[in-house]
Backbone as a printed PyTorch tensor [residue, N CA C, xyz], in Angstrom:
tensor([[[-22.5390, -45.4690, -91.8080],
         [-23.8530, -45.2210, -91.2670],
         [-23.7550, -44.5960, -89.8710]],

        [[-22.8550, -45.0820, -89.0250],
         [-22.7050, -44.5610, -87.6730],
         [-22.3210, -43.0890, -87.7190]],

        [[-21.4250, -42.7220, -88.6360],
         [-21.0250, -41.3120, -88.7610],
         [-22.2300, -40.4340, -89.0660]],

        [[-23.0750, -40.9080, -89.9580],
         [-24.2540, -40.1420, -90.3390],
         [-25.2210, -40.0030, -89.1530]],

        [[-25.4050, -41.0740, -88.3960],
         [-26.2690, -41.0170, -87.2150],
         [-25.7340, -40.0480, -86.1700]],

        [[-24.4320, -40.0660, -85.9550],
         [-23.8190, -39.1560, -84.9940],
         [-23.9640, -37.7050, -85.4420]],

        [[-23.8390, -37.4940, -86.7460],
         [-24.0120, -36.1470, -87.2890],
         [-25.4490, -35.6660, -87.0640]],

        [[-26.4060, -36.5320, -87.2960],
         [-27.8140, -36.1830, -87.0880],
         [-28.0780, -35.9220, -85.6100]],

        [[-27.5370, -36.7650, -84.7360],
         [-27.7160, -36.5730, -83.2970],
         [-27.1710, -35.2150, -82.8580]],

        [[-26.0070, -34.8700, -83.3420],
         [-25.3860, -33.5920, -82.9920],
         [-26.2560, -32.4240, -83.4710]],

        [[-26.7560, -32.5130, -84.6780],
         [-27.5860, -31.4510, -85.2420],
         [-28.9200, -31.3420, -84.4900]],

        [[-29.5340, -32.4670, -84.1790],
         [-30.7990, -32.4680, -83.4380],
         [-30.5860, -31.8200, -82.0710]],

        [[-29.5350, -32.2060, -81.3810],
         [-29.2410, -31.6220, -80.0660],
         [-29.0140, -30.1220, -80.1630]],

        [[-28.3140, -29.6840, -81.2010],
         [-28.0600, -28.2570, -81.4000],
         [-29.3720, -27.5110, -81.6170]],

        [[-30.2190, -28.0490, -82.4650],
         [-31.5110, -27.4150, -82.7600],
         [-32.3620, -27.3200, -81.4960]],

        [[-32.4030, -28.3970, -80.7270],
         [-33.2320, -28.4070, -79.5170],
         [-32.7080, -27.4410, -78.4580]],

        [[-31.4010, -27.4130, -78.2540],
         [-30.8270, -26.4830, -77.2660],
         [-31.1160, -25.0440, -77.6570]],

        [[-30.9230, -24.7330, -78.9360],
         [-31.1620, -23.3660, -79.4120],
         [-32.6490, -23.0060, -79.3030]],

        [[-33.5050, -23.9380, -79.6470],
         [-34.9460, -23.6910, -79.5700],
         [-35.3750, -23.4400, -78.1270]],

        [[-34.7900, -24.1800, -77.2040],
         [-35.1280, -23.9880, -75.7920],
         [-34.6320, -22.6270, -75.3050]],

        [[-33.4250, -22.2560, -75.6810],
         [-32.8590, -20.9660, -75.2690],
         [-33.6620, -19.8080, -75.8360]],

        [[-34.1060, -19.9480, -77.0750],
         [-34.8370, -18.8710, -77.7460],
         [-36.3430, -18.9660, -77.5410]],

        [[-36.7830, -19.9670, -76.7720],
         [-38.2000, -20.1710, -76.4770],
         [-39.0330, -20.2630, -77.7600]],

        [[-38.5540, -21.0880, -78.6970],
         [-39.2690, -21.2860, -79.9640],
         [-40.6250, -21.9470, -79.7330]],

        [[-41.5270, -21.7290, -80.6590],
         [-42.8340, -22.3760, -80.6150],
         [-42.6830, -23.8490, -81.0180]],

        [[-43.7020, -24.6250, -80.7130],
         [-43.7090, -26.0340, -81.0880],
         [-43.5630, -26.1820, -82.6070]],

        [[-44.3190, -25.3720, -83.3420],
         [-44.2750, -25.4490, -84.8000],
         [-42.8800, -25.1180, -85.3260]],

        [[-42.2390, -24.1410, -84.6880],
         [-40.8860, -23.7710, -85.0930],
         [-39.8950, -24.8900, -84.8720]],

        [[-40.0220, -25.5620, -83.7320],
         [-39.1200, -26.6830, -83.4330],
         [-39.3360, -27.8140, -84.4340]],

        [[-40.6050, -28.1280, -84.6970],
         [-40.9180, -29.2040, -85.6540],
         [-40.3550, -28.8600, -87.0260]],

        [[-40.5270, -27.6150, -87.4520],
         [-40.0000, -27.1980, -88.7550],
         [-38.4830, -27.3360, -88.8070]],

        [[-37.8090, -26.8720, -87.7580],
         [-36.3430, -26.9260, -87.7470],
         [-35.8340, -28.3630, -87.7150]],

        [[-36.4910, -29.2060, -86.9290],
         [-36.0650, -30.6010, -86.8950],
         [-36.3670, -31.3010, -88.2180]],

        [[-37.4190, -30.8730, -88.8720],
         [-37.7480, -31.4410, -90.1820],
         [-36.6980, -31.1190, -91.2450]],

        [[-35.9030, -30.0940, -90.9890],
         [-34.8470, -29.7080, -91.9300],
         [-33.5640, -30.5280, -91.7260]],

        [[-33.4700, -31.2270, -90.5880],
         [-32.3010, -32.0810, -90.3440],
         [-32.3710, -33.2400, -91.3290]],

        [[-31.2550, -33.5110, -91.9640],
         [-31.2410, -34.5100, -93.0240],
         [-30.2790, -35.6470, -92.6930]],

        [[-30.6910, -36.8350, -93.1240],
         [-29.8350, -38.0110, -93.0210],
         [-29.7980, -38.6220, -94.4050]],

        [[-28.6120, -38.6870, -94.9510],
         [-28.4330, -39.1470, -96.3330],
         [-29.3280, -38.3520, -97.2830]],

        [[-29.3550, -37.0480, -97.1000],
         [-30.1130, -36.1090, -97.9280],
         [-31.6260, -36.3140, -97.8780]],

        [[-32.0980, -36.9400, -96.8220],
         [-33.5310, -37.1360, -96.6340],
         [-33.9050, -36.5570, -95.2740]],

        [[-34.9700, -35.7420, -95.2470],
         [-35.4290, -35.1670, -93.9930],
         [-35.9630, -36.2290, -93.0500]],

        [[-35.9130, -35.9260, -91.7670],
         [-36.4290, -36.8770, -90.7890],
         [-37.9430, -37.0070, -90.9430]],

        [[-38.4740, -38.2240, -90.8410],
         [-39.9290, -38.4140, -90.9410],
         [-40.6490, -37.7110, -89.7780]],

        [[-41.8770, -37.2830, -90.0200],
         [-42.6410, -36.5400, -89.0250],
         [-42.8010, -37.3250, -87.7260]],

        [[-43.0690, -38.6130, -87.7960],
         [-43.2520, -39.3750, -86.5590],
         [-41.9590, -39.4130, -85.7420]],

        [[-40.8200, -39.3840, -86.4150],
         [-39.5390, -39.3620, -85.7150],
         [-39.3180, -37.9870, -85.0740]],

        [[-39.6300, -36.9350, -85.7960],
         [-39.5040, -35.5780, -85.2680],
         [-40.3760, -35.4200, -84.0270]],

        [[-41.6120, -35.8860, -84.0980],
         [-42.5210, -35.7760, -82.9600],
         [-42.0140, -36.5910, -81.7650]],

        [[-41.4600, -37.7550, -82.0360],
         [-40.8890, -38.5710, -80.9680],
         [-39.7050, -37.8890, -80.3080]],

        [[-38.8750, -37.2300, -81.0990],
         [-37.7140, -36.5070, -80.5700],
         [-38.1780, -35.3560, -79.6790]],

        [[-39.1680, -34.5990, -80.1470],
         [-39.6770, -33.4780, -79.3580],
         [-40.3120, -33.9880, -78.0660]],

        [[-41.0700, -35.0700, -78.1550],
         [-41.7040, -35.6320, -76.9650],
         [-40.6610, -36.0490, -75.9300]],

        [[-39.6120, -36.7050, -76.3670],
         [-38.5420, -37.1220, -75.4540],
         [-37.8500, -35.9140, -74.8350]],

        [[-37.6160, -34.8880, -75.6430],
         [-36.9680, -33.6690, -75.1560],
         [-37.8220, -32.9950, -74.0960]],

        [[-39.1270, -32.9160, -74.3200],
         [-40.0340, -32.2710, -73.3760],
         [-40.0450, -33.0240, -72.0470]],

        [[-39.9880, -34.3440, -72.0950],
         [-39.9670, -35.1350, -70.8610],
         [-38.7480, -34.7980, -70.0100]],

        [[-37.6500, -34.4430, -70.6570],
         [-36.4080, -34.1610, -69.9430],
         [-36.3070, -32.7120, -69.4600]],

        [[-37.2630, -31.8610, -69.8200],
         [-37.1900, -30.4410, -69.4550],
         [-37.1620, -30.2620, -67.9350]],

        [[-38.0480, -30.9600, -67.2320],
         [-38.0980, -30.8010, -65.7810],
         [-36.7640, -31.1730, -65.1390]],

        [[-36.1550, -32.2340, -65.5990],
         [-34.8690, -32.6520, -65.0380],
         [-33.7870, -31.6180, -65.3390]],

        [[-33.7710, -31.0780, -66.5610],
         [-32.7820, -30.0530, -66.8980],
         [-32.9860, -28.8000, -66.0590]],

        [[-34.2300, -28.4100, -65.8260],
         [-34.5240, -27.2370, -65.0030],
         [-34.0720, -27.4650, -63.5590]],

        [[-34.2870, -28.6620, -63.0430],
         [-33.8750, -28.9820, -61.6800],
         [-32.3570, -28.9210, -61.5620]],

        [[-31.6690, -29.4420, -62.5520],
         [-30.2070, -29.4280, -62.5410],
         [-29.6960, -27.9890, -62.6110]],

        [[-30.3020, -27.1670, -63.4730],
         [-29.8990, -25.7620, -63.5720],
         [-30.1170, -25.0350, -62.2520]],

        [[-31.2410, -25.3200, -61.6070],
         [-31.5570, -24.6470, -60.3470],
         [-30.5760, -25.0260, -59.2510]],

        [[-30.0660, -26.2370, -59.3080],
         [-29.1420, -26.7070, -58.2790],
         [-27.6800, -26.4400, -58.6120]],

        [[-27.4180, -25.9000, -59.7810],
         [-26.0290, -25.6310, -60.1710],
         [-25.4000, -24.6880, -59.1570]],

        [[-24.3220, -25.1230, -58.5780],
         [-23.6220, -24.3080, -57.6010],
         [-24.2100, -24.3880, -56.2010]],

        [[-25.2760, -25.1470, -56.0270],
         [-25.9160, -25.2770, -54.7160],
         [-25.0990, -26.2260, -53.8530]],

        [[-24.7300, -25.7680, -52.6760],
         [-23.9470, -26.5640, -51.7340],
         [-24.8040, -26.7930, -50.4960]],

        [[-25.3640, -27.9720, -50.3900],
         [-26.2960, -28.2790, -49.3090],
         [-25.6270, -28.1700, -47.9310]],

        [[-24.4000, -28.6250, -47.8120],
         [-23.7000, -28.5570, -46.5220],
         [-23.4740, -27.1070, -46.0940]],

        [[-23.0490, -26.2700, -47.0380],
         [-22.8440, -24.8500, -46.7390],
         [-24.1600, -24.2050, -46.2950]],

        [[-25.2350, -24.5180, -47.0010],
         [-26.5390, -23.9510, -46.6660],
         [-26.9780, -24.3970, -45.2740]],

        [[-26.7720, -25.6580, -44.9500],
         [-27.1440, -26.1540, -43.6210],
         [-26.3270, -25.4640, -42.5340]],

        [[-25.0260, -25.3070, -42.7670],
         [-24.1660, -24.6150, -41.7900],
         [-24.5960, -23.1640, -41.6070]],

        [[-24.8930, -22.5060, -42.6910],
         [-25.3530, -21.1230, -42.6280],
         [-26.6860, -21.0300, -41.8870]],

        [[-27.5810, -21.9340, -42.1580],
         [-28.8710, -21.9710, -41.4660],
         [-28.6560, -22.1120, -39.9640]],

        [[-27.7960, -23.0630, -39.5770],
         [-27.5190, -23.2920, -38.1590],
         [-26.9650, -22.0420, -37.4940]],

        [[-26.0230, -21.3820, -38.1450],
         [-25.3960, -20.1830, -37.5940],
         [-26.3990, -19.0480, -37.4550]],

        [[-27.1530, -18.8010, -38.4920],
         [-28.1060, -17.6940, -38.4790],
         [-29.2410, -17.9670, -37.4920]],

        [[-29.6980, -19.1960, -37.4100],
         [-30.7860, -19.5010, -36.4780],
         [-30.3500, -19.2990, -35.0330]],

        [[-29.0950, -19.6550, -34.7140],
         [-28.5760, -19.4310, -33.3570],
         [-28.5240, -17.9380, -33.0780]],

        [[-28.0370, -17.1650, -34.0270],
         [-27.9750, -15.7080, -33.8430],
         [-29.3770, -15.1190, -33.6550]],

        [[-30.3070, -15.5600, -34.4670],
         [-31.6680, -15.0490, -34.3820],
         [-32.2840, -15.3900, -33.0330]],

        [[-32.1290, -16.6170, -32.6240],
         [-32.7490, -17.0720, -31.3740],
         [-32.0680, -16.4760, -30.1320]],

        [[-30.8190, -16.0560, -30.2450],
         [-30.1140, -15.4920, -29.0770],
         [-30.1300, -13.9720, -29.0760]],

        [[-30.7910, -13.3210, -29.9770],
         [-30.7720, -11.8710, -30.1070],
         [-31.4390, -11.1780, -28.9270]],

        [[-32.3620, -11.8330, -28.2710],
         [-33.0800, -11.2150, -27.1550],
         [-32.5330, -11.6490, -25.7860]],

        [[-31.4840, -12.4080, -25.7760],
         [-30.9380, -12.9010, -24.5030],
         [-29.8670, -12.0100, -23.9670]]])
């Protein structure tokens, strides 16, 4: 049973990542998730809707993480300090 659950989890994650990348419609995501099978049975609609709802809640966090990827706060602060000194001393 655990193997089957892990297989479903992997497939659901794949479908959701691809749908997000391709900017699929809500109906498209629901249809694709409805095709995921566990023991040759499709996921029930209430489960599909719950999965989509949970995924949507996490979108803001994923976007924030993507935006901060490679962001170095210390480097930015040092650069700010250096540039501000140069700017403020330009007329002296």
